[in-house]
Backbone and ligand atoms as CSV (ligand in chain L), in Angstrom:
chain,resi,resn,atom,element,x,y,z
A,1,MET,N,N,109.560,-71.423,-15.538
A,1,MET,CA,C,110.917,-71.567,-14.981
A,1,MET,C,C,111.471,-72.950,-15.327
A,2,ASP,N,N,112.757,-73.020,-15.612
A,2,ASP,CA,C,113.375,-74.303,-15.948
A,2,ASP,C,C,113.768,-75.040,-14.669
A,3,ASN,N,N,113.022,-76.111,-14.346
A,3,ASN,CA,C,113.311,-76.900,-13.145
A,3,ASN,C,C,113.852,-78.277,-13.533
A,4,SER,N,N,114.532,-78.374,-14.660
A,4,SER,CA,C,114.975,-79.674,-15.151
A,4,SER,C,C,116.035,-80.318,-14.269
A,5,ASP,N,N,116.671,-79.528,-13.399
A,5,ASP,CA,C,117.689,-80.097,-12.501
A,5,ASP,C,C,117.082,-80.664,-11.210
A,6,ILE,N,N,115.765,-80.552,-11.051
A,6,ILE,CA,C,115.111,-81.029,-9.824
A,6,ILE,C,C,114.622,-82.458,-10.037
A,7,SER,N,N,115.018,-83.383,-9.136
A,7,SER,CA,C,114.567,-84.763,-9.345
A,7,SER,C,C,113.311,-85.120,-8.564
A,8,ASN,N,N,113.154,-84.621,-7.335
A,8,ASN,CA,C,111.892,-84.858,-6.618
A,8,ASN,C,C,111.738,-83.908,-5.432
A,9,VAL,N,N,110.521,-83.852,-4.911
A,9,VAL,CA,C,110.250,-83.026,-3.722
A,9,VAL,C,C,110.543,-83.872,-2.484
A,10,LEU,N,N,111.356,-83.332,-1.598
A,10,LEU,CA,C,111.689,-84.060,-0.355
A,10,LEU,C,C,110.737,-83.662,0.776
A,11,ILE,N,N,110.486,-82.351,0.914
A,11,ILE,CA,C,109.583,-81.858,1.967
A,11,ILE,C,C,108.672,-80.809,1.334
A,12,THR,N,N,107.385,-81.021,1.443
A,12,THR,CA,C,106.443,-80.096,0.798
A,12,THR,C,C,106.280,-78.817,1.625
A,13,SER,N,N,105.764,-77.793,0.981
A,13,SER,CA,C,105.551,-76.526,1.689
A,13,SER,C,C,104.554,-76.705,2.837
A,14,ASP,N,N,103.581,-77.593,2.696
A,14,ASP,CA,C,102.625,-77.855,3.785
A,14,ASP,C,C,103.317,-78.493,4.984
A,15,GLU,N,N,104.220,-79.430,4.697
A,15,GLU,CA,C,104.966,-80.077,5.792
A,15,GLU,C,C,105.878,-79.068,6.492
A,16,ILE,N,N,106.503,-78.193,5.715
A,16,ILE,CA,C,107.358,-77.145,6.297
A,16,ILE,C,C,106.523,-76.250,7.192
A,17,ASP,N,N,105.383,-75.829,6.678
A,17,ASP,CA,C,104.496,-74.922,7.410
A,17,ASP,C,C,104.102,-75.516,8.771
A,18,LYS,N,N,103.738,-76.787,8.767
A,18,LYS,CA,C,103.311,-77.466,10.008
A,18,LYS,C,C,104.475,-77.525,11.006
A,19,ARG,N,N,105.652,-77.870,10.504
A,19,ARG,CA,C,106.812,-78.020,11.405
A,19,ARG,C,C,107.267,-76.656,11.949
A,20,VAL,N,N,107.210,-75.627,11.107
A,20,VAL,CA,C,107.615,-74.285,11.558
A,20,VAL,C,C,106.687,-73.818,12.684
A,21,LYS,N,N,105.414,-74.116,12.558
A,21,LYS,CA,C,104.454,-73.753,13.622
A,21,LYS,C,C,104.805,-74.481,14.917
A,22,GLU,N,N,105.167,-75.764,14.818
A,22,GLU,CA,C,105.540,-76.536,16.022
A,22,GLU,C,C,106.795,-75.951,16.671
A,23,LEU,N,N,107.781,-75.625,15.837
A,23,LEU,CA,C,109.020,-75.048,16.379
A,23,LEU,C,C,108.741,-73.706,17.049
A,24,GLY,N,N,107.901,-72.909,16.406
A,24,GLY,CA,C,107.562,-71.599,16.963
A,24,GLY,C,C,106.896,-71.731,18.322
A,25,LYS,N,N,106.023,-72.716,18.450
A,25,LYS,CA,C,105.313,-72.932,19.724
A,25,LYS,C,C,106.309,-73.355,20.809
A,26,GLU,N,N,107.206,-74.266,20.449
A,26,GLU,CA,C,108.187,-74.770,21.419
A,26,GLU,C,C,109.116,-73.638,21.875
A,27,ILE,N,N,109.586,-72.839,20.924
A,27,ILE,CA,C,110.510,-71.748,21.271
A,27,ILE,C,C,109.782,-70.672,22.077
A,28,THR,N,N,108.542,-70.397,21.715
A,28,THR,CA,C,107.750,-69.427,22.481
A,28,THR,C,C,107.651,-69.846,23.942
A,29,GLU,N,N,107.373,-71.131,24.161
A,29,GLU,CA,C,107.244,-71.629,25.547
A,29,GLU,C,C,108.575,-71.511,26.289
A,30,ASP,N,N,109.673,-71.874,25.601
A,30,ASP,CA,C,110.993,-71.872,26.251
A,30,ASP,C,C,111.501,-70.456,26.553
A,31,TYR,N,N,111.111,-69.480,25.723
A,31,TYR,CA,C,111.684,-68.128,25.838
A,31,TYR,C,C,110.668,-67.077,26.282
A,32,SER,N,N,109.536,-67.509,26.790
A,32,SER,CA,C,108.500,-66.568,27.197
A,32,SER,C,C,109.043,-65.533,28.192
A,33,GLY,N,N,108.881,-64.257,27.883
A,33,GLY,CA,C,109.325,-63.180,28.776
A,33,GLY,C,C,110.821,-62.905,28.751
A,34,MET,N,N,111.584,-63.586,27.880
A,34,MET,CA,C,113.051,-63.426,27.864
A,34,MET,C,C,113.543,-62.499,26.751
A,35,ASN,N,N,112.617,-61.973,25.960
A,35,ASN,CA,C,112.968,-61.092,24.843
A,35,ASN,C,C,114.154,-61.623,24.024
A,36,PRO,N,N,114.041,-62.837,23.473
A,36,PRO,CA,C,115.165,-63.405,22.711
A,36,PRO,C,C,115.477,-62.573,21.462
A,37,LEU,N,N,116.744,-62.639,21.074
A,37,LEU,CA,C,117.179,-61.996,19.826
A,37,LEU,C,C,117.427,-63.082,18.794
A,38,PHE,N,N,116.592,-63.124,17.771
A,38,PHE,CA,C,116.777,-64.076,16.678
A,38,PHE,C,C,117.784,-63.497,15.686
A,39,VAL,N,N,118.780,-64.311,15.319
A,39,VAL,CA,C,119.752,-63.877,14.314
A,39,VAL,C,C,119.674,-64.839,13.130
A,40,GLY,N,N,119.084,-64.373,12.056
A,40,GLY,CA,C,118.972,-65.176,10.841
A,40,GLY,C,C,120.272,-65.123,10.052
A,41,THR,N,N,120.640,-66.271,9.473
A,41,THR,CA,C,121.876,-66.335,8.687
A,41,THR,C,C,121.527,-66.209,7.200
A,42,LEU,N,N,121.994,-65.126,6.620
A,42,LEU,CA,C,121.744,-64.883,5.195
A,42,LEU,C,C,122.754,-65.656,4.355
A,43,LYS,N,N,122.387,-66.103,3.170
A,43,LYS,CA,C,121.047,-65.818,2.702
A,43,LYS,C,C,120.089,-66.986,2.935
A,44,GLY,N,N,120.629,-68.173,3.099
A,44,GLY,CA,C,119.803,-69.389,3.073
A,44,GLY,C,C,118.618,-69.391,4.026
A,45,ALA,N,N,118.783,-68.780,5.218
A,45,ALA,CA,C,117.738,-68.892,6.244
A,45,ALA,C,C,116.720,-67.766,6.189
A,46,VAL,N,N,116.764,-66.925,5.157
A,46,VAL,CA,C,115.893,-65.744,5.176
A,46,VAL,C,C,114.411,-66.117,5.168
A,47,ILE,N,N,114.048,-67.130,4.415
A,47,ILE,CA,C,112.623,-67.485,4.306
A,47,ILE,C,C,112.167,-68.193,5.581
A,48,PHE,N,N,113.012,-69.098,6.073
A,48,PHE,CA,C,112.695,-69.783,7.332
A,48,PHE,C,C,112.569,-68.764,8.468
A,49,THR,N,N,113.480,-67.816,8.527
A,49,THR,CA,C,113.451,-66.804,9.589
A,49,THR,C,C,112.145,-66.007,9.530
A,50,ALA,N,N,111.772,-65.602,8.337
A,50,ALA,CA,C,110.550,-64.797,8.177
A,50,ALA,C,C,109.316,-65.586,8.621
A,51,ASP,N,N,109.286,-66.874,8.299
A,51,ASP,CA,C,108.129,-67.693,8.689
A,51,ASP,C,C,108.158,-67.999,10.184
A,52,LEU,N,N,109.345,-68.350,10.707
A,52,LEU,CA,C,109.443,-68.740,12.123
A,52,LEU,C,C,109.076,-67.588,13.058
A,53,ILE,N,N,109.594,-66.411,12.768
A,53,ILE,CA,C,109.412,-65.306,13.709
A,53,ILE,C,C,107.931,-64.925,13.843
A,54,ARG,N,N,107.149,-65.212,12.797
A,54,ARG,CA,C,105.709,-64.919,12.889
A,54,ARG,C,C,104.962,-65.952,13.731
A,55,GLU,N,N,105.660,-67.024,14.103
A,55,GLU,CA,C,105.069,-68.036,15.002
A,55,GLU,C,C,105.545,-67.867,16.440
A,56,ILE,N,N,106.333,-66.814,16.697
A,56,ILE,CA,C,106.816,-66.545,18.055
A,56,ILE,C,C,105.810,-65.611,18.724
A,57,LYS,N,N,105.207,-66.093,19.794
A,57,LYS,CA,C,104.110,-65.342,20.428
A,57,LYS,C,C,104.541,-64.728,21.753
A,58,THR,N,N,105.800,-64.298,21.819
A,58,THR,CA,C,106.284,-63.526,22.958
A,58,THR,C,C,107.188,-62.447,22.370
A,59,ALA,N,N,107.445,-61.372,23.138
A,59,ALA,CA,C,108.265,-60.280,22.615
A,59,ALA,C,C,109.641,-60.809,22.199
A,60,CYS,N,N,110.121,-60.376,21.063
A,60,CYS,CA,C,111.426,-60.821,20.577
A,60,CYS,C,C,111.962,-59.754,19.623
A,61,GLU,N,N,113.249,-59.896,19.252
A,61,GLU,CA,C,113.862,-58.960,18.312
A,61,GLU,C,C,114.566,-59.762,17.228
A,62,LEU,N,N,114.921,-59.053,16.160
A,62,LEU,CA,C,115.454,-59.744,14.980
A,62,LEU,C,C,116.667,-59.022,14.419
A,63,ASP,N,N,117.675,-59.803,14.075
A,63,ASP,CA,C,118.842,-59.266,13.377
A,63,ASP,C,C,119.290,-60.319,12.364
A,64,PHE,N,N,120.256,-59.960,11.542
A,64,PHE,CA,C,120.768,-60.895,10.546
A,64,PHE,C,C,122.286,-60.835,10.523
A,65,ILE,N,N,122.878,-61.942,10.077
A,65,ILE,CA,C,124.312,-61.958,9.783
A,65,ILE,C,C,124.452,-62.652,8.428
A,66,SER,N,N,125.382,-62.195,7.645
A,66,SER,CA,C,125.591,-62.819,6.336
A,66,SER,C,C,126.882,-63.618,6.357
A,67,VAL,N,N,126.753,-64.925,6.172
A,67,VAL,CA,C,127.925,-65.812,6.161
A,67,VAL,C,C,127.886,-66.676,4.915
A,68,SER,N,N,129.050,-67.120,4.481
A,68,SER,CA,C,129.075,-68.082,3.378
A,68,SER,C,C,130.293,-68.980,3.518
A,69,SER,N,N,130.108,-70.218,3.098
A,69,SER,CA,C,131.223,-71.169,3.153
A,69,SER,C,C,131.220,-72.132,1.975
A,70,TYR,N,N,130.207,-71.982,1.103
A,70,TYR,CA,C,130.096,-72.929,-0.017
A,70,TYR,C,C,130.426,-72.281,-1.353
A,71,ASP,N,N,131.107,-73.051,-2.190
A,71,ASP,CA,C,131.382,-72.640,-3.556
A,71,ASP,C,C,130.621,-73.621,-4.451
A,72,LYS,N,N,129.532,-73.171,-5.055
A,72,LYS,CA,C,128.608,-74.058,-5.772
A,72,LYS,C,C,128.139,-75.159,-4.830
A,73,SER,N,N,128.542,-76.418,-4.993
A,73,SER,CA,C,128.038,-77.484,-4.125
A,73,SER,C,C,129.048,-77.927,-3.081
A,74,GLU,N,N,130.251,-77.352,-3.079
A,74,GLU,CA,C,131.334,-77.812,-2.206
A,74,GLU,C,C,131.536,-76.901,-1.007
A,75,SER,N,N,131.647,-77.495,0.204
A,75,SER,CA,C,132.009,-76.715,1.380
A,75,SER,C,C,133.484,-76.376,1.293
A,76,THR,N,N,133.812,-75.096,1.408
A,76,THR,CA,C,135.229,-74.713,1.369
A,76,THR,C,C,135.871,-74.925,2.732
A,77,GLY,N,N,135.034,-75.055,3.776
A,77,GLY,CA,C,135.557,-75.213,5.139
A,77,GLY,C,C,135.938,-73.886,5.764
A,78,ILE,N,N,135.911,-72.823,4.973
A,78,ILE,CA,C,136.250,-71.491,5.502
A,78,ILE,C,C,134.958,-70.688,5.629
A,79,VAL,N,N,134.652,-70.251,6.854
A,79,VAL,CA,C,133.419,-69.499,7.078
A,79,VAL,C,C,133.730,-68.010,6.937
A,80,THR,N,N,133.143,-67.393,5.920
A,80,THR,CA,C,133.385,-65.971,5.670
A,80,THR,C,C,132.200,-65.158,6.158
A,81,ILE,N,N,132.466,-64.110,6.958
A,81,ILE,CA,C,131.385,-63.211,7.381
A,81,ILE,C,C,131.348,-62.038,6.421
A,82,ASN,N,N,130.235,-61.936,5.699
A,82,ASN,CA,C,130.090,-60.869,4.697
A,82,ASN,C,C,129.509,-59.602,5.313
A,83,SER,N,N,128.677,-59.781,6.338
A,83,SER,CA,C,128.044,-58.631,6.979
A,83,SER,C,C,127.677,-59.029,8.410
A,84,GLU,N,N,128.037,-58.176,9.363
A,84,GLU,CA,C,127.876,-58.487,10.790
A,84,GLU,C,C,126.465,-58.168,11.290
A,85,THR,N,N,126.145,-58.662,12.491
A,85,THR,CA,C,124.914,-58.251,13.169
A,85,THR,C,C,125.023,-56.754,13.497
A,86,LYS,N,N,123.869,-56.112,13.611
A,86,LYS,CA,C,123.861,-54.669,13.891
A,86,LYS,C,C,123.592,-54.376,15.372
A,87,MET,N,N,122.956,-55.316,16.081
A,87,MET,CA,C,122.527,-55.032,17.459
A,87,MET,C,C,123.561,-55.534,18.462
A,88,PRO,N,N,123.710,-54.839,19.594
A,88,PRO,CA,C,124.627,-55.312,20.627
A,88,PRO,C,C,124.151,-56.668,21.170
A,89,LEU,N,N,125.079,-57.586,21.375
A,89,LEU,CA,C,124.703,-58.934,21.817
A,89,LEU,C,C,124.931,-59.132,23.315
A,90,VAL,N,N,125.538,-58.149,23.965
A,90,VAL,CA,C,125.883,-58.289,25.382
A,90,VAL,C,C,124.625,-58.560,26.215
A,91,GLY,N,N,124.663,-59.665,26.950
A,91,GLY,CA,C,123.563,-60.004,27.855
A,91,GLY,C,C,122.320,-60.562,27.175
A,92,ARG,N,N,122.363,-60.744,25.861
A,92,ARG,CA,C,121.161,-61.196,25.136
A,92,ARG,C,C,121.056,-62.714,25.074
A,93,ASN,N,N,119.820,-63.177,25.052
A,93,ASN,CA,C,119.545,-64.588,24.781
A,93,ASN,C,C,119.353,-64.720,23.269
A,94,VAL,N,N,120.403,-65.234,22.622
A,94,VAL,CA,C,120.435,-65.267,21.155
A,94,VAL,C,C,119.978,-66.632,20.645
A,95,ILE,N,N,119.167,-66.599,19.612
A,95,ILE,CA,C,118.789,-67.836,18.914
A,95,ILE,C,C,119.226,-67.679,17.456
A,96,ILE,N,N,120.192,-68.469,17.043
A,96,ILE,CA,C,120.645,-68.424,15.648
A,96,ILE,C,C,119.647,-69.216,14.804
A,97,VAL,N,N,119.176,-68.593,13.726
A,97,VAL,CA,C,118.221,-69.257,12.837
A,97,VAL,C,C,118.955,-69.662,11.560
A,98,GLU,N,N,119.042,-70.958,11.345
A,98,GLU,CA,C,119.828,-71.506,10.236
A,98,GLU,C,C,118.920,-72.366,9.353
A,99,ASP,N,N,119.251,-72.423,8.078
A,99,ASP,CA,C,118.462,-73.280,7.185
A,99,ASP,C,C,118.926,-74.733,7.249
A,100,ILE,N,N,120.252,-74.954,7.312
A,100,ILE,CA,C,120.742,-76.333,7.312
A,100,ILE,C,C,122.061,-76.443,8.080
A,101,VAL,N,N,122.183,-77.519,8.858
A,101,VAL,CA,C,123.462,-77.870,9.473
A,101,VAL,C,C,124.009,-79.030,8.667
A,102,ASP,N,N,125.193,-78.805,8.112
A,102,ASP,CA,C,125.813,-79.808,7.254
A,102,ASP,C,C,127.085,-80.298,7.971
A,103,THR,N,N,128.229,-79.698,7.688
A,103,THR,CA,C,129.441,-80.075,8.435
A,103,THR,C,C,129.371,-79.577,9.878
A,104,GLY,N,N,128.634,-78.476,10.104
A,104,GLY,CA,C,128.554,-77.869,11.441
A,104,GLY,C,C,129.557,-76.741,11.637
A,105,LYS,N,N,130.416,-76.508,10.646
A,105,LYS,CA,C,131.467,-75.491,10.818
A,105,LYS,C,C,130.892,-74.077,10.944
A,106,THR,N,N,129.878,-73.775,10.148
A,106,THR,CA,C,129.294,-72.428,10.186
A,106,THR,C,C,128.732,-72.133,11.575
A,107,LEU,N,N,127.966,-73.071,12.106
A,107,LEU,CA,C,127.325,-72.823,13.396
A,107,LEU,C,C,128.303,-72.851,14.552
A,108,LEU,N,N,129.311,-73.693,14.472
A,108,LEU,CA,C,130.333,-73.691,15.532
A,108,LEU,C,C,130.986,-72.317,15.593
A,109,SER,N,N,131.337,-71.806,14.429
A,109,SER,CA,C,131.996,-70.512,14.329
A,109,SER,C,C,131.083,-69.383,14.838
A,110,LEU,N,N,129.802,-69.409,14.441
A,110,LEU,CA,C,128.879,-68.346,14.864
A,110,LEU,C,C,128.588,-68.410,16.356
A,111,LYS,N,N,128.428,-69.623,16.867
A,111,LYS,CA,C,128.119,-69.770,18.298
A,111,LYS,C,C,129.254,-69.176,19.129
A,112,GLN,N,N,130.488,-69.503,18.749
A,112,GLN,CA,C,131.645,-68.994,19.486
A,112,GLN,C,C,131.734,-67.480,19.362
A,113,ARG,N,N,131.478,-66.984,18.150
A,113,ARG,CA,C,131.559,-65.542,17.900
A,113,ARG,C,C,130.568,-64.764,18.771
A,114,PHE,N,N,129.342,-65.272,18.854
A,114,PHE,CA,C,128.309,-64.571,19.622
A,114,PHE,C,C,128.609,-64.636,21.124
A,115,LYS,N,N,129.164,-65.765,21.569
A,115,LYS,CA,C,129.557,-65.845,22.988
A,115,LYS,C,C,130.672,-64.843,23.266
A,116,ASP,N,N,131.640,-64.760,22.354
A,116,ASP,CA,C,132.752,-63.811,22.518
A,116,ASP,C,C,132.247,-62.367,22.548
A,117,LEU,N,N,131.134,-62.106,21.859
A,117,LEU,CA,C,130.564,-60.752,21.827
A,117,LEU,C,C,129.684,-60.470,23.040
A,118,GLY,N,N,129.611,-61.428,23.979
A,118,GLY,CA,C,128.951,-61.172,25.252
A,118,GLY,C,C,127.538,-61.690,25.413
A,119,ALA,N,N,127.061,-62.512,24.464
A,119,ALA,CA,C,125.699,-63.046,24.605
A,119,ALA,C,C,125.581,-63.850,25.898
A,120,LYS,N,N,124.416,-63.738,26.529
A,120,LYS,CA,C,124.173,-64.486,27.766
A,120,LYS,C,C,123.978,-65.975,27.458
A,121,SER,N,N,123.265,-66.256,26.389
A,121,SER,CA,C,123.080,-67.637,25.945
A,121,SER,C,C,122.984,-67.638,24.424
A,122,VAL,N,N,123.412,-68.748,23.821
A,122,VAL,CA,C,123.323,-68.872,22.363
A,122,VAL,C,C,122.792,-70.272,22.043
A,123,LYS,N,N,121.604,-70.313,21.458
A,123,LYS,CA,C,121.054,-71.598,21.003
A,123,LYS,C,C,120.796,-71.521,19.504
A,124,ILE,N,N,120.519,-72.694,18.941
A,124,ILE,CA,C,120.387,-72.787,17.482
A,124,ILE,C,C,119.052,-73.427,17.124
A,125,VAL,N,N,118.380,-72.847,16.134
A,125,VAL,CA,C,117.254,-73.534,15.499
A,125,VAL,C,C,117.610,-73.693,14.025
A,126,SER,N,N,117.589,-74.939,13.553
A,126,SER,CA,C,117.883,-75.190,12.147
A,126,SER,C,C,116.729,-75.965,11.530
A,127,LEU,N,N,116.250,-75.482,10.407
A,127,LEU,CA,C,115.139,-76.188,9.764
A,127,LEU,C,C,115.567,-77.596,9.372
A,128,LEU,N,N,116.784,-77.712,8.837
A,128,LEU,CA,C,117.249,-79.012,8.328
A,128,LEU,C,C,118.540,-79.430,9.001
A,129,ASN,N,N,118.717,-80.734,9.106
A,129,ASN,CA,C,119.923,-81.303,9.697
A,129,ASN,C,C,120.338,-82.487,8.832
A,130,LYS,N,N,121.610,-82.444,8.368
A,130,LYS,CA,C,122.124,-83.551,7.557
A,130,LYS,C,C,123.233,-84.246,8.356
A,131,PRO,N,N,122.857,-85.200,9.209
A,131,PRO,CA,C,123.840,-85.794,10.134
A,131,PRO,C,C,124.981,-86.517,9.419
A,132,SER,N,N,124.732,-87.031,8.230
A,132,SER,CA,C,125.763,-87.820,7.533
A,132,SER,C,C,126.985,-86.984,7.141
A,133,HIS,N,N,126.848,-85.669,7.113
A,133,HIS,CA,C,127.963,-84.794,6.708
A,133,HIS,C,C,128.675,-84.136,7.877
A,134,ARG,N,N,128.242,-84.449,9.106
A,134,ARG,CA,C,128.767,-83.708,10.251
A,134,ARG,C,C,130.260,-83.957,10.469
A,135,ILE,N,N,131.000,-82.883,10.627
A,135,ILE,CA,C,132.422,-82.963,10.991
A,135,ILE,C,C,132.584,-82.543,12.448
A,136,ILE,N,N,131.797,-81.527,12.860
A,136,ILE,CA,C,131.846,-81.046,14.242
A,136,ILE,C,C,130.866,-81.894,15.064
A,137,ASP,N,N,131.401,-82.871,15.798
A,137,ASP,CA,C,130.534,-83.834,16.491
A,137,ASP,C,C,129.824,-83.255,17.701
A,138,ASP,N,N,130.474,-82.327,18.396
A,138,ASP,CA,C,129.919,-81.887,19.676
A,138,ASP,C,C,129.132,-80.576,19.567
A,139,LEU,N,N,128.597,-80.296,18.387
A,139,LEU,CA,C,127.778,-79.095,18.215
A,139,LEU,C,C,126.354,-79.378,18.695
A,140,ASP,N,N,125.869,-78.579,19.641
A,140,ASP,CA,C,124.488,-78.739,20.104
A,140,ASP,C,C,123.567,-77.920,19.211
A,141,VAL,N,N,122.602,-78.590,18.602
A,141,VAL,CA,C,121.561,-77.888,17.834
A,141,VAL,C,C,120.252,-78.162,18.575
A,142,GLU,N,N,119.767,-77.142,19.278
A,142,GLU,CA,C,118.689,-77.356,20.237
A,142,GLU,C,C,117.338,-77.615,19.571
A,143,TYR,N,N,117.096,-76.993,18.424
A,143,TYR,CA,C,115.805,-77.160,17.743
A,143,TYR,C,C,116.071,-77.533,16.281
A,144,ILE,N,N,115.526,-78.684,15.877
A,144,ILE,CA,C,115.716,-79.152,14.494
A,144,ILE,C,C,114.352,-79.425,13.867
A,145,GLY,N,N,114.191,-78.936,12.631
A,145,GLY,CA,C,112.938,-79.180,11.927
A,145,GLY,C,C,112.850,-80.587,11.383
A,146,PHE,N,N,113.803,-80.949,10.543
A,146,PHE,CA,C,113.800,-82.252,9.879
A,146,PHE,C,C,115.230,-82.781,9.750
A,147,ASP,N,N,115.425,-84.070,10.027
A,147,ASP,CA,C,116.661,-84.738,9.629
A,147,ASP,C,C,116.488,-85.167,8.179
A,148,ILE,N,N,117.527,-84.937,7.384
A,148,ILE,CA,C,117.391,-85.273,5.956
A,148,ILE,C,C,118.527,-86.207,5.523
A,149,PRO,N,N,118.297,-86.974,4.457
A,149,PRO,CA,C,119.336,-87.889,3.953
A,149,PRO,C,C,120.429,-87.135,3.205
A,150,ASP,N,N,121.438,-87.864,2.784
A,150,ASP,CA,C,122.594,-87.278,2.108
A,150,ASP,C,C,122.279,-86.974,0.643
A,151,GLU,N,N,121.500,-85.924,0.443
A,151,GLU,CA,C,121.137,-85.467,-0.901
A,151,GLU,C,C,121.445,-83.981,-0.970
A,152,PHE,N,N,121.697,-83.473,-2.172
A,152,PHE,CA,C,121.858,-82.021,-2.339
A,152,PHE,C,C,120.471,-81.430,-2.518
A,153,ILE,N,N,120.077,-80.580,-1.573
A,153,ILE,CA,C,118.712,-80.076,-1.631
A,153,ILE,C,C,118.699,-78.554,-1.845
A,154,VAL,N,N,117.605,-78.127,-2.460
A,154,VAL,CA,C,117.417,-76.706,-2.789
A,154,VAL,C,C,115.968,-76.327,-2.492
A,155,GLY,N,N,115.704,-75.023,-2.490
A,155,GLY,CA,C,114.349,-74.525,-2.286
A,155,GLY,C,C,114.167,-73.965,-0.891
A,156,TYR,N,N,113.092,-73.196,-0.695
A,156,TYR,CA,C,112.766,-72.575,0.593
A,156,TYR,C,C,113.999,-71.841,1.144
A,157,GLY,N,N,114.689,-71.141,0.281
A,157,GLY,CA,C,115.859,-70.363,0.690
A,157,GLY,C,C,117.194,-70.991,0.327
A,158,LEU,N,N,117.213,-72.324,0.165
A,158,LEU,CA,C,118.494,-72.993,-0.126
A,158,LEU,C,C,118.766,-72.968,-1.627
A,159,ASP,N,N,120.056,-72.804,-1.957
A,159,ASP,CA,C,120.416,-72.598,-3.357
A,159,ASP,C,C,121.379,-73.654,-3.887
A,160,PHE,N,N,121.473,-73.690,-5.212
A,160,PHE,CA,C,122.620,-74.260,-5.896
A,160,PHE,C,C,123.125,-73.176,-6.832
A,161,ASP,N,N,124.336,-72.702,-6.561
A,161,ASP,CA,C,124.911,-71.639,-7.390
A,161,ASP,C,C,123.950,-70.444,-7.491
A,162,GLU,N,N,123.327,-70.109,-6.332
A,162,GLU,CA,C,122.398,-68.969,-6.178
A,162,GLU,C,C,121.021,-69.190,-6.801
A,163,LYS,N,N,120.769,-70.341,-7.383
A,163,LYS,CA,C,119.444,-70.580,-7.986
A,163,LYS,C,C,118.574,-71.450,-7.080
A,164,TYR,N,N,117.293,-71.414,-7.310
A,164,TYR,CA,C,116.275,-72.267,-6.678
A,164,TYR,C,C,115.872,-71.833,-5.269
A,165,ARG,N,N,116.372,-70.691,-4.773
A,165,ARG,CA,C,115.962,-70.261,-3.432
A,165,ARG,C,C,114.463,-69.987,-3.377
A,166,ASN,N,N,113.873,-69.700,-4.522
A,166,ASN,CA,C,112.465,-69.302,-4.588
A,166,ASN,C,C,111.484,-70.466,-4.603
A,167,LEU,N,N,111.963,-71.711,-4.685
A,167,LEU,CA,C,111.014,-72.837,-4.703
A,167,LEU,C,C,110.325,-72.955,-3.340
A,168,PRO,N,N,109.009,-73.131,-3.297
A,168,PRO,CA,C,108.317,-73.228,-2.007
A,168,PRO,C,C,108.546,-74.548,-1.281
A,169,ASP,N,N,108.836,-75.621,-2.019
A,169,ASP,CA,C,109.124,-76.929,-1.420
A,169,ASP,C,C,110.636,-77.110,-1.303
A,170,ILE,N,N,111.050,-78.076,-0.466
A,170,ILE,CA,C,112.467,-78.454,-0.428
A,170,ILE,C,C,112.629,-79.652,-1.359
A,171,CYS,N,N,113.502,-79.477,-2.352
A,171,CYS,CA,C,113.606,-80.432,-3.453
A,171,CYS,C,C,115.019,-81.001,-3.554
A,172,VAL,N,N,115.111,-82.192,-4.139
A,172,VAL,CA,C,116.410,-82.819,-4.371
A,172,VAL,C,C,116.925,-82.378,-5.739
A,173,LEU,N,N,118.187,-81.905,-5.734
A,173,LEU,CA,C,118.824,-81.507,-6.995
A,173,LEU,C,C,119.393,-82.747,-7.654
A,174,ASP,N,N,119.115,-82.907,-8.936
A,174,ASP,CA,C,119.638,-84.068,-9.654
A,174,ASP,C,C,121.170,-84.017,-9.691
A,175,GLU,N,N,121.784,-85.173,-9.475
A,175,GLU,CA,C,123.260,-85.233,-9.433
A,175,GLU,C,C,123.900,-84.671,-10.698
A,176,SER,N,N,123.221,-84.821,-11.818
A,176,SER,CA,C,123.799,-84.361,-13.088
A,176,SER,C,C,124.046,-82.847,-13.088
A,177,ALA,N,N,123.374,-82.131,-12.197
A,177,ALA,CA,C,123.527,-80.658,-12.158
A,177,ALA,C,C,124.870,-80.242,-11.592
A,178,TYR,N,N,125.469,-81.078,-10.746
A,178,TYR,CA,C,126.710,-80.649,-10.093
A,178,TYR,C,C,127.872,-81.632,-10.250
A,179,GLN,N,N,127.695,-82.676,-11.066
A,179,GLN,CA,C,128.810,-83.610,-11.229
A,179,GLN,C,C,129.459,-83.461,-12.599
L,1,PRP,C1,C,125.005,-72.872,3.822
L,1,PRP,C2,C,123.862,-72.907,4.802
L,1,PRP,C3,C,124.537,-72.843,6.135
L,1,PRP,C4,C,125.864,-73.535,5.896
L,1,PRP,C5,C,125.811,-74.913,6.468
L,1,PRP,O1,O,125.353,-71.540,3.588
L,1,PRP,O2,O,122.980,-71.820,4.602
L,1,PRP,O3,O,124.775,-71.501,6.540
L,1,PRP,O4,O,126.063,-73.558,4.476
L,1,PRP,O5,O,126.959,-75.644,6.150
L,1,PRP,P1,P,128.006,-76.204,7.216
L,1,PRP,O6,O,127.229,-76.865,8.317
L,1,PRP,O7,O,128.809,-77.195,6.403
L,1,PRP,O8,O,128.861,-75.072,7.701
L,1,PRP,P2,P,126.147,-71.051,2.268
L,1,PRP,O9,O,127.602,-70.945,2.557
L,1,PRP,O10,O,125.789,-71.940,1.114
L,1,PRP,O11,O,125.567,-69.598,2.061
L,1,PRP,P3,P,124.038,-69.133,1.760
L,1,PRP,O12,O,123.277,-69.288,3.067
L,1,PRP,O13,O,124.164,-67.702,1.343
L,1,PRP,O14,O,123.470,-70.016,0.679
């Protein structure tokens, strides 16, 4: 595979694995007996969702929503829902599973949407958090895997122009790829 656009590994698959286990343990303790509904955001969070849910040691359910807001490397600021959740959200304790919080617009929009659909509670678990890009200041992200610097990153589900989602590590994309 041609990985010439990758400049370095930011978070290794071993580090991801360890942190996902910690998050799973914390969420299991917080939601024990509450039958939480995990909603993974496609496509970026698909790999994180698959790994996280196997670390949840209490009864839970799973659904997905497909959203997009990026055109290549640029946030358009418009959150488009490509495919809705399938399960009723009324009265459910929902945990949105996200790969990265950047501006925060996607999660603000989803949190409000799920509350409007009748969820009893809506919390967020995001593997990555890029605080330097935040536009929505008052967004609560209850569970965060890693804070990351202002770099364009790919791998473990995250893409650049739909490529690199298959990399097991989280890697920095060389600036020359998108400038
Ligand atoms: C990415 C990422 C988050 C969102 C975060 O999705 O997966 O859903 O952007 O950005 P924000 O905090 O600025 O809203 P993208 O639109 O690239 O779609 P994808 O998950 O299919 O790659």
